[in-house]
C-alpha positions in Angstrom: 128.6 -206.0 16.8 128.3 -207.5 13.2 130.5 -206.0 10.6 129.0 -203.3 8.4 130.0 -203.4 4.7 128.7 -201.4 1.8 126.3 -203.5 -0.3 126.4 -203.1 -4.0 123.0 -201.9 -5.4 121.6 -201.1 -1.9 119.9 -197.9 -1.1 121.7 -195.3 1.1 119.4 -196.4 3.9 120.4 -200.1 3.7 123.9 -199.8 2.3 125.7 -200.1 5.6 123.5 -202.4 7.5 125.3 -205.3 9.3 126.1 -208.1 6.8 124.1 -210.7 8.9 121.0 -208.6 8.4 121.1 -208.9 4.6 122.2 -212.5 4.6 120.2 -214.0 7.5 116.9 -214.2 5.6 115.4 -211.4 7.6 111.9 -210.7 6.1 110.8 -207.1 5.7 107.2 -208.1 6.3 107.6 -209.8 9.7 109.1 -208.5 12.9 112.0 -210.4 14.2 109.9 -211.4 17.3 107.5 -213.3 14.9 104.6 -211.2 15.8 103.8 -210.8 12.1 103.3 -207.0 11.9 103.6 -206.2 8.1 105.6 -203.6 6.4 108.2 -203.2 3.8 110.8 -201.0 5.5 113.9 -203.0 5.4 115.8 -200.7 7.8 113.0 -200.9 10.5 112.2 -204.5 9.6 108.6 -203.8 9.0 107.9 -200.1 9.6 104.9 -197.9 9.3 103.5 -195.5 11.8 102.7 -197.0 15.2 100.6 -194.1 16.3 99.7 -190.4 16.0 99.2 -188.6 19.3 96.7 -185.7 19.8 95.9 -183.7 22.9 92.2 -182.7 23.1 90.1 -180.4 25.2 87.0 -182.8 25.0 88.5 -186.2 25.8 85.2 -188.1 25.9 83.9 -186.3 22.7 87.1 -187.3 20.8 87.0 -190.8 22.0 83.3 -191.1 21.1 83.9 -189.6 17.6 86.9 -191.8 16.9 85.1 -195.0 18.1 81.6 -194.4 16.8 82.2 -192.5 13.6 85.7 -193.8 12.5 85.3 -197.3 14.0 88.5 -197.2 16.0 88.8 -199.7 18.9 90.2 -198.8 22.3 93.1 -201.0 23.1 94.7 -199.6 26.3 94.1 -196.6 28.5 95.5 -195.0 31.6 95.4 -192.0 33.9 92.6 -189.9 35.3 91.0 -186.5 34.6 93.3 -184.4 32.5 96.0 -187.1 32.6 93.8 -189.6 30.7 95.1 -191.3 27.6 93.7 -194.0 25.3 95.3 -195.9 22.4 92.8 -196.5 19.7 93.5 -199.1 17.1 92.6 -197.7 13.6 92.1 -201.3 12.3 95.5 -202.4 11.3 97.4 -202.0 14.6 98.2 -198.4 13.8 97.0 -196.2 16.6 95.5 -192.9 17.4 96.7 -191.9 20.9 94.4 -189.4 22.5 95.5 -187.4 25.5 93.1 -185.3 27.7 94.1 -181.9 29.1 94.2 -180.0 25.7 92.9 -176.5 25.2 90.2 -175.2 22.9 91.0 -176.1 19.4 93.2 -173.5 17.6 92.0 -172.0 14.4 95.6 -172.0 13.1 97.5 -175.0 11.8 99.8 -176.8 14.1 102.9 -178.8 13.2 100.6 -181.7 12.1 98.7 -180.6 9.0 96.3 -183.5 9.1 96.3 -187.2 9.6 94.9 -189.5 6.9 92.9 -192.6 7.6 92.3 -195.4 5.0 88.7 -195.7 4.4 86.8 -198.1 2.1 83.9 -195.7 1.6 85.0 -192.1 1.9 81.5 -190.8 1.0 79.6 -192.7 3.8 82.2 -191.7 6.4 81.7 -188.0 5.4 77.9 -188.4 5.6 78.2 -189.6 9.2 80.8 -187.2 10.5 78.7 -184.0 11.0 76.1 -185.7 13.2 79.0 -186.3 15.6 80.4 -182.8 15.7 82.7 -182.8 12.6 82.8 -180.0 10.1 83.4 -181.2 6.5 86.1 -178.9 4.9 86.6 -180.7 1.6 83.8 -182.8 0.1 84.6 -186.3 -1.3 86.4 -186.0 -4.7 88.5 -188.1 -7.0 92.0 -186.9 -7.5 94.9 -188.3 -9.4 98.2 -187.5 -7.9 100.7 -187.1 -10.7 103.6 -188.6 -8.9 106.8 -190.5 -9.8 107.2 -193.3 -10.6 103.4 -193.8 -11.2 100.2 -191.7 -10.9 98.2 -192.4 -7.8 94.4 -192.2 -8.2 92.6 -191.5 -4.8 89.2 -190.6 -3.5 89.5 -188.4 -0.5 87.8 -185.8 1.7 88.7 -183.8 4.7 86.8 -182.8 7.8 87.8 -181.1 11.1 87.0 -183.4 14.0 85.3 -182.1 17.2 88.8 -181.8 18.8 90.0 -179.6 16.0 92.2 -182.1 14.2 92.1 -182.0 10.4 91.3 -185.6 9.3 91.7 -186.8 5.7 89.7 -190.0 4.6 91.8 -191.6 2.0 91.1 -194.5 -0.4 93.5 -195.7 -3.1 94.8 -199.1 -4.4 98.5 -197.9 -5.1 99.9 -196.9 -1.9 
């Protein structure tokens, strides 16, 4: 195992990475296998979410909604009946993993409050969603998140998908 040494000026997360990591020219925007997945997390060498998983009562409805309304693309699937699962590419090799066998959507919040999807035109997406079983919960609006180190202007909206998940459509140029 390579020697780990504290690196002056490094963050806590990268301070004790092996010295060959810092010095070998490892790029944070390309995986070591050269596949070219992008990201800026130096600890993970790339980073970002791979997928968010949801279990739904209406598998076919959730897949239809995700592909026809949100434009996700099925990549791989497996299983049968209540054991079916599909990985849907959201457009940048981040996935929504949909599992069959769920129960009727709960009216209370679960551990995942919502998931946010980058959208070029939030308004058009919200206009199309109700025709496919979604309920708009927050109409499209412009918000400036007063954050540090800079304010983040966004356009967003929320709807509850037919499987019960709270979905945020999110557009911004800063994050």
